[in-house]
BAMILO-261346 format. One record per residue (C-alpha): residue number from 0; residue in one letter; x, y, z. Coordinates in steps of 0.5 Angstrom, whole numbers. Layout:
N
num_residuo_u_v_w
NUM_A_X_Y_Z
...
//
This chain:
143
num_residuo_u_v_w
0_X_-19_3_17
1_X_-26_6_15
2_X_-27_3_8
3_X_-32_8_6
4_X_-26_13_6
5_X_-21_9_3
6_X_-26_7_-3
7_X_-25_13_-8
8_X_-18_12_-7
9_X_-18_4_-8
10_X_-22_5_-15
11_X_-17_10_-17
12_X_-11_5_-16
13_X_-15_-1_-19
14_X_-16_4_-25
15_X_-8_5_-25
16_X_-6_-2_-24
17_X_-10_-4_-30
18_X_-7_1_-34
19_X_0_-1_-32
20_X_-2_-8_-33
21_X_-3_-6_-40
22_X_3_-3_-41
23_X_7_-8_-38
24_X_9_-5_-31
25_X_9_-9_-25
26_X_5_-8_-19
27_X_8_-9_-12
28_X_4_-10_-6
29_X_7_-8_0
30_X_2_-10_6
31_X_3_-9_14
32_X_4_-15_18
33_X_0_-12_23
34_X_5_-15_28
35_X_4_-22_26
36_X_11_-24_25
37_X_9_-31_22
38_X_5_-28_17
39_X_5_-28_9
40_X_1_-26_3
41_X_-4_-31_4
42_X_-5_-30_11
43_X_-5_-23_11
44_X_-10_-23_5
45_X_-14_-29_8
46_X_-15_-24_14
47_X_-17_-18_11
48_X_-22_-22_6
49_X_-26_-24_13
50_X_-33_-22_13
51_X_-32_-18_19
52_X_-26_-14_17
53_X_-27_-7_16
54_X_-22_-7_10
55_X_-26_-12_6
56_X_-29_-8_1
57_X_-22_-5_-1
58_X_-19_-12_-1
59_X_-24_-14_-6
60_X_-23_-9_-11
61_X_-15_-9_-10
62_X_-14_-17_-10
63_X_-7_-19_-12
64_X_-7_-23_-18
65_X_-2_-28_-20
66_X_3_-24_-24
67_X_3_-19_-18
68_X_9_-18_-13
69_X_8_-18_-6
70_X_13_-16_0
71_X_11_-16_7
72_X_13_-9_11
73_X_13_-9_19
74_X_12_-2_20
75_X_11_4_16
76_X_16_5_10
77_X_15_-1_5
78_X_23_-1_4
79_X_24_-2_12
80_X_26_-9_14
81_X_23_-12_7
82_X_25_-15_1
83_X_23_-9_-3
84_X_30_-6_-5
85_X_32_-13_-8
86_X_26_-14_-12
87_X_26_-7_-15
88_X_33_-8_-17
89_X_31_-15_-20
90_X_26_-11_-24
91_X_31_-5_-26
92_X_26_0_-23
93_X_28_7_-24
94_X_21_10_-22
95_X_16_8_-17
96_X_9_10_-17
97_X_7_10_-9
98_X_-1_9_-8
99_X_-5_7_-2
100_X_-8_8_5
101_X_-5_12_10
102_X_-2_17_6
103_X_0_21_12
104_X_4_15_14
105_X_6_9_10
106_X_5_13_3
107_X_10_19_5
108_X_15_14_9
109_X_15_10_3
110_X_16_15_-2
111_X_21_19_2
112_X_25_12_2
113_X_25_11_-5
114_X_27_18_-6
115_X_33_17_-2
116_X_35_11_-6
117_X_35_16_-12
118_X_29_13_-15
119_X_24_18_-19
120_X_17_18_-15
121_X_10_19_-17
122_X_5_19_-12
123_X_-2_20_-15
124_X_-7_24_-11
125_X_-13_20_-13
126_X_-9_14_-11
127_X_-8_16_-4
128_X_-13_16_2
129_X_-11_19_9
130_X_-13_16_16
131_X_-14_21_21
132_X_-15_20_28
133_X_-16_24_34
134_X_-11_23_40
135_X_-15_21_46
136_X_-17_26_51
137_X_-16_32_46
138_X_-20_37_42
139_X_-15_39_37
140_X_-14_37_30
141_X_-13_30_28
142_X_-6_27_29
//
């Protein structure tokens, strides 16, 4: 992650989170386990907060609080193979706000899966960032 690209979205997410907290709307973090199958919230946060992590500035800004929820997702959608469905049911959620980095992958897949579950979905434009990479050996547009 190039944090300079993600910082504007992170600042907007932080402001949205603060507004939601003031209104009693819970925050759920859904983080990738990066292929480390023995990971949990503490381990993931510790790795991201390491001084050498390129995502550290974003992680510092968006650090989960004790009142927040956290689910580990193994791949793209926050729903796929995670406890998110159970948690949203527990919270009686009817609407979710999806934010984050990799808007072209994780955000869109999570929003789509939420829609398929008949949840109302909000994706604030300012609260997403798109990670674009070029395919190796290609001069074409980013994937």
